[in-house]
C-alpha positions in Angstrom: 166.7 233.6 0.8 168.3 237.0 1.6 167.7 240.3 0.1 170.7 242.8 -0.6 169.2 245.6 -2.3 168.1 244.4 -5.6 170.2 241.1 -5.2 168.6 237.8 -3.8 171.3 235.4 -2.3 169.8 232.0 -2.8 172.8 230.1 -0.9 176.1 230.7 0.6 179.3 228.7 0.8 182.5 229.2 2.5 184.8 227.9 -0.4 188.2 228.6 1.5 189.3 229.5 5.0 192.6 229.9 6.8 193.2 231.9 10.2 193.3 235.3 8.4 190.5 235.4 6.0 187.7 233.2 4.6 186.1 233.4 1.0 182.3 233.0 0.6 180.7 232.3 -2.7 176.9 233.4 -3.0 174.7 231.9 -5.5 172.5 235.1 -6.5 169.7 236.4 -8.9 171.3 239.6 -10.0 169.5 243.1 -10.0 168.8 242.0 -13.9 166.9 238.8 -13.0 169.6 236.5 -14.1 171.4 233.8 -12.1 175.2 234.6 -10.9 177.7 234.2 -8.3 179.2 236.6 -5.9 182.4 235.8 -4.1 183.2 237.9 -1.0 186.5 237.9 1.3 185.8 238.1 5.0 189.0 239.4 6.6 188.0 240.7 9.9 189.0 244.3 10.7 192.1 246.4 10.3 193.3 248.9 12.9 196.1 251.5 11.8 198.0 254.4 13.5 199.4 257.3 12.4 201.6 258.1 15.4 203.2 261.3 15.4 206.1 262.5 18.0 206.8 265.7 19.6 208.7 266.9 16.6 206.1 266.3 14.2 207.8 263.4 12.8 205.5 260.1 11.7 206.4 256.6 12.3 206.4 254.5 8.9 207.4 250.9 8.8 209.0 249.6 5.9 207.4 246.2 5.4 207.7 243.3 2.9 204.4 242.8 1.3 204.2 239.3 0.1 201.0 239.4 -2.5 203.6 242.1 -4.4 207.0 240.8 -3.4 208.2 244.1 -2.5 208.9 246.3 0.6 206.4 249.2 0.8 206.4 252.0 3.4 203.2 252.0 5.6 201.8 253.4 8.9 201.8 250.4 11.4 198.6 248.4 10.9 197.1 244.9 11.2 194.0 242.7 11.6 191.7 242.1 14.4 188.6 240.0 15.4 185.4 241.0 16.9 186.7 240.1 20.3 188.9 243.0 20.4 188.4 246.8 20.5 189.6 249.0 17.6 191.8 251.2 19.5 193.2 248.2 21.7 194.0 246.5 18.5 195.9 249.4 16.8 197.7 250.1 20.3 198.9 246.5 20.1 199.9 246.8 16.2 202.0 249.9 16.9 203.7 248.2 19.9 204.3 245.1 18.3 205.6 246.7 15.0 207.5 249.7 16.4 207.9 249.2 20.0 205.9 252.4 20.6 203.1 253.2 23.0 201.0 256.4 23.2 199.0 258.1 25.6 196.8 260.3 23.4 194.7 258.7 20.8 192.1 260.2 18.5 189.8 258.2 16.1 189.8 259.1 12.6 187.0 257.1 11.6 186.7 254.2 9.6 186.7 253.1 5.7 185.9 250.2 3.5 189.2 248.6 2.2 187.7 247.1 -1.0 183.7 247.3 -0.8 183.2 245.4 -3.7 185.1 242.1 -2.9 185.5 242.3 0.9 183.8 243.1 4.2 187.1 244.3 5.8 186.9 247.9 7.5 189.7 249.8 8.5 189.6 251.6 11.8 192.2 254.7 11.9 193.7 256.3 14.8 196.1 259.3 15.2 198.8 258.6 18.4 200.4 261.1 20.3 202.7 261.4 23.3 204.9 258.5 22.1 207.3 256.6 24.3 209.7 254.4 22.6 210.8 250.6 23.5 211.6 247.3 22.1 209.1 246.0 19.3 207.9 242.4 19.1 207.5 241.2 15.7 205.7 238.3 14.5 207.5 235.5 12.7 205.8 236.4 9.6 206.8 240.2 9.7 209.8 241.8 8.2 209.8 245.3 9.2 212.3 248.2 9.6 210.8 251.4 11.3 211.6 254.8 10.4 210.7 258.5 11.6 210.2 261.2 8.9 208.5 264.8 8.8 204.7 264.1 8.8 204.6 266.7 5.7 207.1 264.5 3.9 204.7 261.4 4.6 201.8 263.3 3.1 204.0 264.4 -0.1 204.8 260.7 -0.3 201.1 259.6 -0.6 200.6 262.5 -3.1 203.5 261.4 -5.3 202.7 257.8 -5.2 205.8 256.2 -3.0 203.1 255.4 -0.7 200.7 252.9 -2.2 199.2 250.9 0.7 195.5 252.2 0.9 195.6 251.9 4.5 198.5 254.6 4.9 196.9 256.8 2.2 193.8 257.2 3.9 195.1 257.2 7.6 197.7 259.9 6.4 195.6 262.0 4.5 192.7 262.0 7.1 195.3 262.9 9.7 196.7 265.9 7.4 192.9 267.2 7.3 192.2 266.7 11.2 195.7 268.6 11.9 194.8 271.2 9.5 191.4 271.7 11.2 193.1 271.8 14.8 195.7 274.5 13.4 198.6 272.0 13.7 199.1 272.0 10.1 199.3 274.5 7.4 198.3 274.4 3.7 
């Protein structure tokens, strides 16, 4: 038995697993004393980059998102596991998806992607001093890269054109960091 707050886990079983995630079902005693189950998705970690060039443009990727069946604008991001450092994963994903490398990196912290059902945590970074090269897409990725003014990307977050949670949090934290640094007005 394991206690988590006022919950008691009686038994845990992996119900589904593939290379990207696993689903664990916990047999529990709920805080009200009644028996129940609680499903948790373990999808490793996520690393994401707000890449800003010398003209204050941000790099977005228009990526086909399979669960929703649509192309969505996002910041470059992807999954990684315990054997990779977050910044190294962010750098790798940025290069794979866009061909971009950066010499200046700042951490914007972490956040839980969906804490009620998942253990996945996203690590956010700003990358600057960019160099552009050839990208190395994986076979599952359908991605087009574009550069837009940073403030336009923030506006896209606020008006709903950007729906991806990692991109929303990343761009809005980047805006706050840049305001504190004096690089962004408003």
